[in-house]
DRENDO-1510 file (C-alpha; in Angstrom, 1 decimal, always signed):
<recs>
REC; n; res; u; v; w
REC; 1; MET; -29.7; +21.3; -16.9 .
REC; 2; GLN; -31.8; +18.8; -18.7 .
REC; 3; VAL; -32.7; +15.5; -17.1 .
REC; 4; ILE; -32.6; +12.7; -19.6 .
REC; 5; GLU; -35.1; +9.9; -18.4 .
REC; 6; LYS; -36.8; +8.9; -22.0 .
REC; 7; ASN; -35.1; +7.4; -25.1 .
REC; 8; THR; -37.5; +10.3; -27.2 .
REC; 9; GLN; -35.5; +12.9; -25.1 .
REC; 10; PHE; -31.8; +11.7; -26.6 .
REC; 11; GLU; -31.7; +12.9; -30.0 .
REC; 12; GLU; -30.6; +16.5; -28.9 .
REC; 13; LEU; -27.6; +14.6; -26.9 .
REC; 14; LYS; -26.8; +12.2; -29.5 .
REC; 15; SER; -26.5; +15.2; -32.2 .
REC; 16; LEU; -23.3; +16.8; -30.1 .
REC; 17; ASN; -19.9; +16.5; -30.7 .
REC; 18; GLY; -16.6; +18.1; -29.1 .
REC; 19; GLU; -15.5; +17.4; -26.0 .
REC; 20; CYS; -17.6; +16.0; -23.1 .
REC; 21; TYR; -16.9; +15.9; -19.5 .
REC; 22; SER; -18.5; +13.0; -17.8 .
REC; 23; VAL; -19.3; +11.7; -14.4 .
REC; 24; PRO; -20.7; +7.8; -14.0 .
REC; 25; ILE; -22.5; +7.3; -10.7 .
REC; 26; PHE; -23.0; +3.9; -9.8 .
REC; 27; ILE; -25.6; +2.8; -7.7 .
REC; 28; ASP; -23.2; +1.4; -4.9 .
REC; 29; SER; -20.3; +2.7; -4.3 .
REC; 30; LYS; -19.4; +0.3; -2.0 .
REC; 31; LYS; -19.3; -2.7; -4.7 .
REC; 32; HIS; -16.7; -3.0; -7.5 .
REC; 33; ARG; -17.9; -1.5; -11.0 .
REC; 34; LEU; -18.2; -5.0; -12.8 .
REC; 35; ASN; -20.8; -5.8; -9.8 .
REC; 36; ASN; -22.4; -3.0; -10.0 .
REC; 37; SER; -24.4; -0.9; -12.7 .
REC; 38; LEU; -25.2; +2.6; -13.6 .
REC; 39; SER; -27.6; +4.8; -11.7 .
REC; 40; LEU; -26.9; +8.7; -13.4 .
REC; 41; LEU; -24.2; +9.8; -15.7 .
REC; 42; TYR; -23.5; +13.2; -16.0 .
REC; 43; LEU; -22.2; +14.9; -18.9 .
REC; 44; ASN; -21.1; +18.8; -19.4 .
REC; 45; CYS; -20.4; +19.4; -23.3 .
REC; 46; ASP; -19.7; +22.5; -24.3 .
REC; 47; GLU; -20.9; +24.4; -20.8 .
REC; 48; ARG; -24.6; +22.3; -21.6 .
REC; 49; GLU; -25.6; +19.6; -18.7 .
REC; 50; PHE; -27.3; +16.3; -19.2 .
REC; 51; MET; -27.9; +13.9; -16.4 .
REC; 52; LEU; -29.1; +10.9; -17.8 .
REC; 53; CYS; -30.9; +8.3; -15.1 .
REC; 54; PHE; -30.5; +4.9; -16.2 .
REC; 55; ASP; -31.5; +3.7; -12.8 .
REC; 56; HIS; -32.5; +6.1; -9.7 .
REC; 57; SER; -36.1; +6.4; -7.6 .
REC; 58; GLU; -36.5; +10.1; -8.4 .
REC; 59; SER; -36.9; +8.7; -12.3 .
REC; 60; LEU; -37.8; +6.6; -15.2 .
REC; 61; GLY; -34.6; +5.0; -16.6 .
REC; 62; VAL; -33.3; +5.3; -20.1 .
REC; 63; SER; -31.6; +2.3; -21.7 .
REC; 64; LEU; -27.4; +1.3; -21.3 .
REC; 65; ASP; -28.0; +1.1; -25.1 .
REC; 66; CYS; -28.5; +4.5; -26.1 .
REC; 67; LEU; -24.3; +5.6; -24.8 .
REC; 68; ASP; -23.6; +3.1; -27.8 .
REC; 69; ASP; -25.1; +6.6; -29.7 .
REC; 70; LEU; -22.7; +9.3; -28.2 .
REC; 71; GLN; -19.7; +10.4; -30.6 .
REC; 72; PHE; -17.9; +13.0; -29.0 .
REC; 73; ASP; -13.9; +13.9; -30.5 .
REC; 74; LYS; -12.8; +13.7; -26.8 .
REC; 75; PHE; -15.1; +12.1; -23.8 .
REC; 76; TYR; -13.3; +13.0; -20.4 .
REC; 77; VAL; -13.9; +10.3; -17.9 .
REC; 78; PRO; -12.2; +10.4; -14.1 .
REC; 79; ASN; -11.2; +7.1; -14.5 .
REC; 80; LYS; -11.6; +4.8; -18.2 .
REC; 81; ASN; -12.0; +1.9; -16.0 .
REC; 82; GLU; -15.6; +2.5; -14.9 .
REC; 83; LEU; -17.0; +3.8; -18.5 .
REC; 84; ASN; -15.1; +2.9; -21.6 .
REC; 85; LEU; -17.1; +4.9; -25.0 .
REC; 86; ASN; -15.4; +6.0; -28.0 .
REC; 87; ASN; -12.5; +8.5; -28.1 .
REC; 88; THR; -12.2; +8.0; -23.9 .
REC; 89; ILE; -9.6; +9.9; -22.0 .
REC; 90; ASP; -8.5; +9.0; -18.5 .
REC; 91; ILE; -8.2; +12.1; -16.4 .
REC; 92; SER; -6.2; +10.2; -14.0 .
REC; 93; MET; -3.8; +8.9; -16.3 .
REC; 94; LEU; -3.7; +12.1; -17.6 .
REC; 95; TYR; -2.6; +13.5; -14.3 .
REC; 96; TYR; -0.5; +10.8; -13.4 .
REC; 97; LEU; +1.7; +11.0; -16.3 .
REC; 98; ASN; +2.1; +14.7; -16.0 .
REC; 99; THR; +3.2; +14.6; -12.7 .
REC; 100; ASN; +4.1; +11.1; -11.3 .
REC; 101; LYS; +1.2; +11.9; -8.3 .
REC; 102; VAL; -2.9; +10.5; -7.6 .
REC; 103; LEU; -5.2; +12.5; -8.7 .
REC; 104; GLU; -8.0; +12.3; -6.1 .
REC; 105; PHE; -11.8; +13.2; -6.3 .
REC; 106; ASP; -13.1; +13.7; -2.8 .
REC; 107; PHE; -16.1; +16.0; -3.5 .
REC; 108; GLU; -18.5; +13.9; -1.4 .
REC; 109; SER; -21.8; +16.3; +0.1 .
REC; 110; ASP; -22.7; +16.1; +3.7 .
REC; 111; THR; -26.1; +14.5; +1.8 .
REC; 112; HIS; -23.7; +11.8; +0.2 .
REC; 113; ASN; -22.2; +10.9; +4.2 .
REC; 114; TYR; -25.5; +11.1; +5.6 .
REC; 115; PHE; -27.1; +8.4; +3.6 .
REC; 116; GLU; -24.0; +6.3; +4.1 .
REC; 117; ARG; -23.4; +6.7; +7.4 .
REC; 118; LYS; -27.7; +6.3; +8.0 .
REC; 119; TYR; -28.0; +3.3; +5.7 .
REC; 120; TYR; -24.5; +1.4; +6.1 .
REC; 121; ARG; -26.3; -1.8; +6.3 .
REC; 122; PHE; -28.0; -1.3; +2.8 .
REC; 123; SER; -26.8; -1.6; -0.5 .
REC; 124; ASN; -27.4; +0.7; -3.5 .
REC; 125; ILE; -27.6; +4.1; -1.5 .
REC; 126; ASN; -26.5; +6.4; -4.9 .
REC; 127; LYS; -30.1; +5.5; -6.3 .
REC; 128; LEU; -31.7; +7.1; -2.9 .
REC; 129; ILE; -29.4; +10.1; -2.8 .
REC; 130; PRO; -31.8; +12.9; -4.6 .
REC; 131; ILE; -30.3; +13.9; -8.2 .
REC; 132; TYR; -29.8; +17.3; -7.4 .
REC; 133; LYS; -26.8; +16.4; -4.4 .
REC; 134; HIS; -25.2; +14.0; -7.3 .
REC; 135; LEU; -25.6; +17.0; -9.5 .
REC; 136; GLU; -23.9; +19.5; -7.3 .
REC; 137; ASN; -21.1; +16.8; -6.6 .
REC; 138; SER; -20.9; +16.0; -10.5 .
REC; 139; ARG; -19.6; +19.8; -11.3 .
REC; 140; LYS; -17.3; +19.7; -8.8 .
REC; 141; ILE; -15.5; +17.0; -10.2 .
REC; 142; VAL; -15.7; +18.2; -14.2 .
REC; 143; GLN; -14.1; +21.5; -12.9 .
REC; 144; LYS; -11.3; +19.6; -11.7 .
REC; 145; MET; -11.1; +17.1; -14.8 .
REC; 146; LYS; -11.0; +20.7; -16.9 .
REC; 147; ARG; -7.8; +22.1; -14.9 .
REC; 148; VAL; -6.2; +18.7; -15.2 .
REC; 149; VAL; -7.0; +19.1; -19.3 .
REC; 150; GLU; -5.8; +22.4; -19.2 .
REC; 151; VAL; -2.1; +22.1; -17.9 .
REC; 152; CYS; -1.5; +18.6; -18.8 .
REC; 153; ASN; +0.4; +17.2; -22.1 .
REC; 154; GLN; -1.7; +14.7; -24.3 .
REC; 155; ASN; +1.5; +13.5; -26.0 .
REC; 156; ASP; +2.5; +10.2; -27.4 .
REC; 157; VAL; +3.0; +8.2; -24.5 .
REC; 158; PHE; -0.3; +9.3; -23.0 .
REC; 159; GLN; -2.1; +8.1; -26.0 .
REC; 160; ILE; -0.5; +4.7; -25.6 .
REC; 161; TYR; -0.5; +4.3; -21.7 .
REC; 162; ASN; -4.6; +5.7; -22.4 .
REC; 163; ASN; -5.5; +3.7; -25.0 .
REC; 164; ASP; -3.3; +0.0; -24.3 .
REC; 165; VAL; -2.0; +0.0; -20.8 .
REC; 166; LEU; -5.5; +0.9; -19.6 .
REC; 167; SER; -7.0; -1.4; -21.8 .
REC; 168; ASN; -5.0; -4.5; -21.6 .
REC; 169; LEU; -5.5; -4.3; -17.6 .
REC; 170; ASN; -9.6; -3.6; -17.7 .
REC; 171; PHE; -9.1; -6.6; -20.5 .
REC; 172; ILE; -7.9; -8.9; -17.4 .
REC; 173; GLU; -10.3; -7.5; -14.7 .
REC; 174; SER; -13.2; -8.2; -16.4 .
REC; 175; SER; -12.7; -11.7; -16.8 .
REC; 176; GLY; -13.3; -12.0; -13.0 .
REC; 177; LEU; -11.9; -15.2; -10.9 .
REC; 178; LYS; -14.5; -18.0; -9.8 .
REC; 179; VAL; -14.3; -18.8; -6.4 .
REC; 180; ASP; -15.3; -21.8; -4.1 .
REC; 181; ARG; -17.3; -19.8; -2.0 .
REC; 182; SER; -17.0; -22.0; +1.0 .
REC; 183; LYS; -13.2; -21.6; +1.2 .
REC; 184; ILE; -13.2; -17.7; +0.8 .
REC; 185; PRO; -12.8; -15.8; +3.9 .
REC; 186; ILE; -16.3; -14.8; +5.6 .
REC; 187; ASP; -15.2; -10.9; +5.5 .
REC; 188; TYR; -14.6; -10.9; +1.7 .
REC; 189; GLN; -18.1; -12.9; +0.9 .
REC; 190; ARG; -20.1; -9.6; +0.0 .
REC; 191; HIS; -17.6; -8.8; -2.6 .
REC; 192; ILE; -19.0; -12.2; -4.6 .
REC; 193; GLY; -20.9; -11.2; -7.2 .
REC; 194; THR; -23.3; -13.5; -9.7 .
REC; 195; GLY; -22.0; -16.2; -10.0 .
REC; 196; ASP; -19.8; -16.6; -7.7 .
REC; 197; PHE; -17.4; -14.5; -9.3 .
REC; 198; VAL; -14.5; -11.9; -7.7 .
REC; 199; TYR; -13.2; -9.3; -9.3 .
REC; 200; THR; -9.9; -7.4; -9.3 .
REC; 201; GLU; -8.7; -3.6; -9.5 .
REC; 202; TYR; -5.6; -2.6; -10.4 .
REC; 203; ASN; -3.9; +0.6; -9.6 .
REC; 204; PRO; -1.4; +1.5; -12.0 .
REC; 205; TYR; -0.4; +4.8; -10.3 .
REC; 206; THR; +2.4; +3.5; -8.3 .
REC; 207; SER; +5.6; +4.9; -7.8 .
REC; 208; THR; +7.2; +2.7; -10.1 .
REC; 209; GLY; +4.9; +2.6; -12.4 .
REC; 210; ARG; +4.3; -1.5; -11.7 .
REC; 211; PRO; +0.2; -1.9; -11.1 .
REC; 212; SER; -0.9; -3.3; -7.8 .
REC; 213; ASN; -3.9; -5.4; -7.6 .
REC; 214; LYS; -6.0; -5.1; -4.7 .
REC; 215; TYR; -9.5; -4.9; -4.4 .
REC; 216; GLY; -11.5; -5.3; -0.7 .
REC; 217; GLY; -8.5; -5.8; +1.2 .
REC; 218; MET; -7.5; -8.6; -0.7 .
REC; 219; ASN; -4.2; -8.4; -2.1 .
REC; 220; PHE; -4.4; -10.3; -5.6 .
REC; 221; GLY; -1.1; -9.2; -6.7 .
REC; 222; ALA; +0.6; -11.1; -3.4 .
REC; 223; LEU; -1.9; -13.8; -2.7 .
REC; 224; ASN; +0.6; -15.8; -0.3 .
REC; 225; LYS; +1.4; -19.7; -2.1 .
REC; 226; SER; +1.7; -21.6; +1.4 .
REC; 227; ASP; -1.0; -20.6; +3.7 .
REC; 228; GLY; -3.9; -21.7; +1.5 .
REC; 229; SER; -4.9; -17.8; -0.1 .
REC; 230; ARG; -5.2; -19.4; -3.3 .
REC; 231; GLU; -6.8; -22.0; -2.9 .
REC; 232; PRO; -10.6; -20.5; -3.5 .
REC; 233; PHE; -9.5; -19.6; -7.0 .
REC; 234; VAL; -10.9; -22.1; -9.2 .
REC; 235; SER; -11.9; -22.7; -13.0 .
REC; 236; ARG; -15.3; -22.0; -14.2 .
REC; 237; PHE; -15.9; -24.6; -16.6 .
REC; 238; ASN; -17.1; -27.6; -16.2 .
REC; 239; ASN; -14.3; -29.3; -18.2 .
REC; 240; GLY; -11.4; -26.3; -17.1 .
REC; 241; ILE; -8.3; -26.0; -14.9 .
REC; 242; LEU; -5.8; -23.2; -14.2 .
REC; 243; VAL; -2.7; -22.8; -16.0 .
REC; 244; GLU; +0.0; -20.6; -14.7 .
REC; 245; MET; +2.9; -19.3; -17.5 .
REC; 246; ASP; +5.8; -18.0; -15.3 .
REC; 247; TYR; +8.7; -16.0; -16.9 .
REC; 248; ASP; +12.1; -17.6; -15.8 .
REC; 249; ALA; +14.7; -15.0; -14.9 .
REC; 250; TYR; +12.8; -12.6; -16.3 .
REC; 251; HIS; +14.7; -9.1; -14.8 .
REC; 252; LEU; +17.8; -10.6; -15.8 .
REC; 253; ARG; +16.6; -11.3; -19.3 .
REC; 254; LEU; +14.7; -8.1; -19.7 .
REC; 255; ILE; +17.9; -6.3; -18.8 .
REC; 256; ALA; +19.9; -7.9; -20.8 .
REC; 257; ASN; +17.5; -7.3; -23.9 .
REC; 258; ILE; +17.7; -3.5; -23.1 .
REC; 259; ILE; +21.5; -3.5; -22.9 .
REC; 260; GLY; +21.8; -5.5; -26.1 .
REC; 261; TYR; +23.3; -8.7; -23.9 .
REC; 262; ASP; +22.7; -12.2; -25.6 .
REC; 263; PHE; +22.5; -14.8; -23.2 .
REC; 264; PRO; +23.4; -18.5; -24.8 .
REC; 265; GLU; +20.3; -21.0; -24.1 .
REC; 266; GLY; +19.8; -22.7; -21.7 .
REC; 267; SER; +19.2; -21.2; -18.3 .
REC; 268; VAL; +20.6; -17.9; -17.3 .
REC; 269; HIS; +21.4; -18.9; -13.8 .
REC; 270; GLU; +23.4; -21.9; -14.6 .
REC; 271; TYR; +25.2; -19.4; -16.9 .
REC; 272; LEU; +26.3; -17.0; -14.7 .
REC; 273; SER; +26.5; -19.3; -11.8 .
REC; 274; LYS; +29.8; -20.5; -13.6 .
REC; 275; GLN; +31.1; -16.9; -13.9 .
REC; 276; TYR; +30.5; -16.5; -10.6 .
REC; 277; GLY; +31.8; -19.8; -9.1 .
REC; 278; VAL; +28.8; -21.3; -7.4 .
REC; 279; ASP; +25.8; -23.5; -7.5 .
REC; 280; TYR; +22.5; -22.7; -9.4 .
REC; 281; GLN; +20.8; -22.0; -6.2 .
REC; 282; GLU; +23.5; -19.4; -4.9 .
REC; 283; SER; +24.1; -18.0; -8.5 .
REC; 284; LYS; +20.1; -16.7; -8.1 .
REC; 285; LYS; +20.5; -15.3; -4.6 .
REC; 286; LEU; +23.6; -13.2; -6.0 .
REC; 287; SER; +22.3; -12.5; -9.3 .
REC; 288; PHE; +19.1; -10.4; -7.5 .
REC; 289; LYS; +21.8; -8.9; -4.8 .
REC; 290; TYR; +23.1; -7.3; -7.3 .
REC; 291; LEU; +20.9; -6.3; -9.7 .
REC; 292; TYR; +18.6; -4.7; -6.4 .
REC; 293; GLY; +21.6; -3.6; -4.0 .
REC; 294; GLY; +24.3; -2.8; -6.0 .
REC; 295; ILE; +27.3; -4.2; -8.7 .
REC; 296; PRO; +30.2; -4.4; -6.6 .
REC; 297; LYS; +33.5; -3.1; -9.0 .
REC; 298; ASP; +35.1; -7.1; -9.2 .
REC; 299; ILE; +31.6; -8.3; -10.6 .
REC; 300; SER; +31.2; -5.2; -12.7 .
REC; 301; THR; +34.9; -5.7; -14.0 .
REC; 302; ASN; +34.9; -9.6; -14.4 .
REC; 303; ILE; +31.8; -10.8; -16.0 .
REC; 304; PRO; +30.6; -9.1; -19.0 .
REC; 305; PHE; +26.9; -9.1; -18.5 .
REC; 306; PHE; +27.1; -7.1; -15.5 .
REC; 307; ASN; +30.0; -4.5; -16.8 .
REC; 308; GLN; +27.4; -3.7; -19.2 .
REC; 309; VAL; +24.5; -3.5; -16.7 .
REC; 310; SER; +26.9; -0.7; -14.5 .
REC; 311; LYS; +27.5; +1.2; -17.9 .
REC; 312; TYR; +23.7; +1.4; -18.6 .
REC; 313; ILE; +23.4; +2.3; -15.3 .
REC; 314; LYS; +26.1; +5.6; -15.3 .
REC; 315; ASP; +24.4; +6.1; -18.2 .
REC; 316; LYS; +20.9; +6.5; -16.8 .
REC; 317; TRP; +22.3; +8.5; -14.4 .
REC; 318; TYR; +23.9; +10.7; -16.5 .
REC; 319; GLU; +20.6; +11.1; -18.0 .
REC; 320; TYR; +18.5; +12.0; -15.1 .
REC; 321; ASN; +21.3; +14.5; -14.0 .
REC; 322; SER; +21.7; +16.4; -17.2 .
REC; 323; THR; +18.4; +16.4; -18.8 .
REC; 324; PHE; +16.2; +16.8; -15.5 .
REC; 325; SER; +14.6; +13.6; -16.5 .
REC; 326; VAL; +14.9; +10.1; -17.2 .
REC; 327; LYS; +13.1; +7.7; -19.8 .
REC; 328; SER; +11.6; +4.4; -20.3 .
REC; 329; ASP; +13.5; +2.1; -22.4 .
REC; 330; ILE; +10.0; +0.8; -24.2 .
REC; 331; TYR; +7.3; +3.5; -24.3 .
REC; 332; ASN; +10.1; +6.4; -24.5 .
REC; 333; ARG; +8.1; +7.7; -20.9 .
REC; 334; GLU; +9.4; +10.5; -19.3 .
REC; 335; ILE; +9.8; +11.4; -15.6 .
REC; 336; SER; +11.0; +14.7; -14.4 .
REC; 337; LYS; +13.8; +14.6; -11.5 .
REC; 338; LYS; +11.3; +17.1; -9.6 .
REC; 339; ASN; +9.0; +13.9; -9.4 .
REC; 340; LEU; +11.5; +11.5; -7.9 .
REC; 341; ALA; +12.8; +11.8; -4.6 .
REC; 342; ASP; +16.0; +10.7; -2.9 .
REC; 343; MET; +17.4; +9.0; -5.8 .
REC; 344; ASN; +20.8; +7.6; -6.1 .
REC; 345; PRO; +22.0; +5.2; -8.8 .
REC; 346; ASN; +21.0; +2.0; -8.0 .
REC; 347; LYS; +17.7; +3.3; -6.9 .
REC; 348; LEU; +16.8; +4.7; -10.4 .
REC; 349; PHE; +17.9; +1.5; -11.7 .
REC; 350; ASN; +15.7; -0.2; -9.5 .
REC; 351; TYR; +12.8; +2.2; -10.3 .
REC; 352; LEU; +13.7; +1.6; -14.2 .
REC; 353; ILE; +13.4; -1.9; -13.9 .
REC; 354; GLN; +9.8; -2.1; -12.8 .
REC; 355; LEU; +9.1; +0.6; -14.9 .
REC; 356; ASN; +10.4; -1.3; -18.3 .
REC; 357; GLU; +9.0; -4.5; -16.9 .
REC; 358; THR; +5.7; -3.1; -16.9 .
REC; 359; GLU; +5.5; -1.7; -20.1 .
REC; 360; TYR; +6.9; -4.3; -21.6 .
REC; 361; ASN; +4.4; -6.5; -20.2 .
REC; 362; MET; +1.8; -4.3; -21.3 .
REC; 363; LYS; +3.1; -4.1; -24.8 .
REC; 364; MET; +2.8; -8.1; -25.3 .
REC; 365; LEU; -0.5; -8.3; -23.5 .
REC; 366; SER; -1.9; -5.7; -26.4 .
REC; 367; GLU; -0.8; -8.6; -28.6 .
REC; 368; LEU; -1.9; -11.7; -25.9 .
REC; 369; SER; -5.6; -10.3; -25.7 .
REC; 370; MET; -5.9; -10.4; -29.4 .
REC; 371; ILE; -5.0; -14.0; -29.0 .
REC; 372; VAL; -7.2; -15.2; -26.0 .
REC; 373; GLN; -10.3; -13.2; -26.9 .
REC; 374; PRO; -11.8; -15.7; -29.5 .
REC; 375; TYR; -11.4; -18.7; -27.2 .
REC; 376; LYS; -13.7; -20.1; -24.3 .
REC; 377; SER; -10.5; -19.5; -21.9 .
REC; 378; LYS; -9.8; -16.3; -20.2 .
REC; 379; LEU; -6.7; -14.9; -18.8 .
REC; 380; ILE; -7.9; -14.1; -15.0 .
REC; 381; LEU; -4.4; -12.7; -13.6 .
REC; 382; TYR; -1.3; -10.8; -14.5 .
REC; 383; GLN; +1.5; -10.7; -11.9 .
REC; 384; TYR; +5.0; -8.7; -12.4 .
REC; 385; ASP; +6.2; -12.2; -13.9 .
REC; 386; SER; +3.7; -14.5; -14.2 .
REC; 387; PHE; +0.1; -15.3; -16.3 .
REC; 388; LEU; -2.9; -16.9; -15.0 .
REC; 389; PHE; -5.1; -18.6; -17.5 .
REC; 390; ASP; -9.0; -20.1; -16.6 .
REC; 391; PHE; -8.1; -22.5; -19.3 .
REC; 392; CYS; -11.5; -24.3; -21.1 .
REC; 393; LEU; -10.4; -28.1; -22.4 .
REC; 394; ASP; -11.9; -27.0; -25.5 .
REC; 395; ASP; -9.8; -24.4; -26.6 .
REC; 396; GLY; -6.8; -27.6; -27.0 .
REC; 397; LYS; -3.1; -27.7; -26.8 .
REC; 398; GLU; -3.7; -24.9; -30.0 .
REC; 399; PHE; -4.4; -22.3; -27.5 .
REC; 400; LEU; -1.7; -22.7; -24.9 .
REC; 401; GLN; +0.4; -23.2; -27.6 .
REC; 402; LYS; -0.3; -19.7; -29.4 .
REC; 403; VAL; -0.4; -18.1; -25.5 .
REC; 404; ARG; +3.3; -19.5; -24.9 .
REC; 405; THR; +4.6; -18.3; -28.1 .
REC; 406; THR; +3.0; -15.1; -27.7 .
REC; 407; ILE; +4.5; -14.5; -23.6 .
REC; 408; GLU; +7.8; -16.2; -24.2 .
REC; 409; GLN; +8.2; -13.7; -27.5 .
REC; 410; ASN; +9.7; -16.5; -29.6 .
REC; 411; GLY; +11.5; -17.6; -27.0 .
REC; 412; ASN; +13.2; -14.5; -26.0 .
REC; 413; PHE; +11.3; -14.9; -22.5 .
REC; 414; PRO; +10.7; -18.5; -21.4 .
REC; 415; VAL; +8.3; -19.4; -19.2 .
REC; 416; LYS; +7.8; -22.4; -17.0 .
REC; 417; VAL; +4.0; -23.8; -17.2 .
REC; 418; SER; +2.0; -25.2; -14.1 .
REC; 419; LYS; -1.5; -26.3; -13.9 .
REC; 420; GLY; -3.7; -27.3; -11.3 .
REC; 421; MET; -7.4; -27.7; -10.0 .
REC; 422; ASN; -7.1; -24.1; -8.0 .
REC; 423; TYR; -4.7; -21.5; -7.7 .
REC; 424; HIS; -3.1; -23.0; -4.4 .
REC; 425; GLU; -2.2; -26.6; -6.2 .
REC; 426; MET; -0.4; -26.0; -9.0 .
REC; 427; LYS; +2.0; -28.6; -10.4 .
REC; 428; GLU; +4.6; -27.3; -13.3 .
REC; 429; ILE; +4.0; -28.8; -16.1 .
REC; 430; VAL; +7.6; -30.3; -17.4 .
REC; 431; GLU; +6.8; -30.9; -21.6 .
REC; 432; LYS; +5.9; -29.1; -23.7 .
</recs>
């Protein structure tokens, strides 16, 4: 094993290509990676081992810029959001897509546990743990990574998730959320980084594929709208506001798009209310009830939209039982029957709604991220049917118009737009 602690020692590593397995080690395992920095990086390349030292008590340090010179054909990492170089492959995503299970890396040594117990009040403990103990742990992680690569299929669907889905989530996370320090809960203030920013952490490894978004005990994906939980989040710009775009009747329109049903222009809920023979609010309740709780026979018979939805449910249930798997409609992701428990037709349908929702959003976000990048404004939060922007007024209406057109996909998925000085006091903008 070669320890690299000077830039002059890096030449041999620069000349290598092929496959490389890596384990990034941050200075503080208790901090978000975006409020953190690399202490060490273990590399296993064709059974040759290297430990790059960036910031550790036992060594000198090389510059992080040296990572730009690494040119491997495949660069395997436990989690791509921790280290994303050329040709990076996320082992956790590879395992998840093949098994529908979460991959665990739980190899911390007794030494790691000792230091974390003894110095629990201190930060940056990984800088103190001996390098050889990090080496032992990294070797175990790499062995597990290699076993995953041996048995898991790196197909086209994986390439989409690895290159697009994870990149989109990382793009949003990297923007961070500006907070009013005086209004954030006391027990969460330790997670506030430089410039009064906190960072989210999306978890795509859920049972339905819909990413959750939690970090440090705060559920960013389910912040209460009425109890003040959203109030700490403000704009980072002196001349900025928060702008949110919410899809209208998203699941109804998404399903209609998948099954080829054309809703007329205007409100979907109003359209269905006339077919139900009820008012607008009752129409919303009934539609959600039928989508997520099951479609009664009379509704399936008498309302054309739900008639086609019923056929879709039956087709997917037949696919599931005849091929022992089912495929999503956007990315064609195959999910094996053996990885799904206690399924019935409607449960499978609900599963597919959330999976298709996520994949459609990811497809759109790949386009949206390219739109946002040249501007000062940031996309700072994504939930299943809404997108929150930290909008710099310098970007003007042009930015908002481009963003809205992209999210709406040229009018196929209309949004409601709200603005506010903080995330709690959002008011709908009536005019376009």
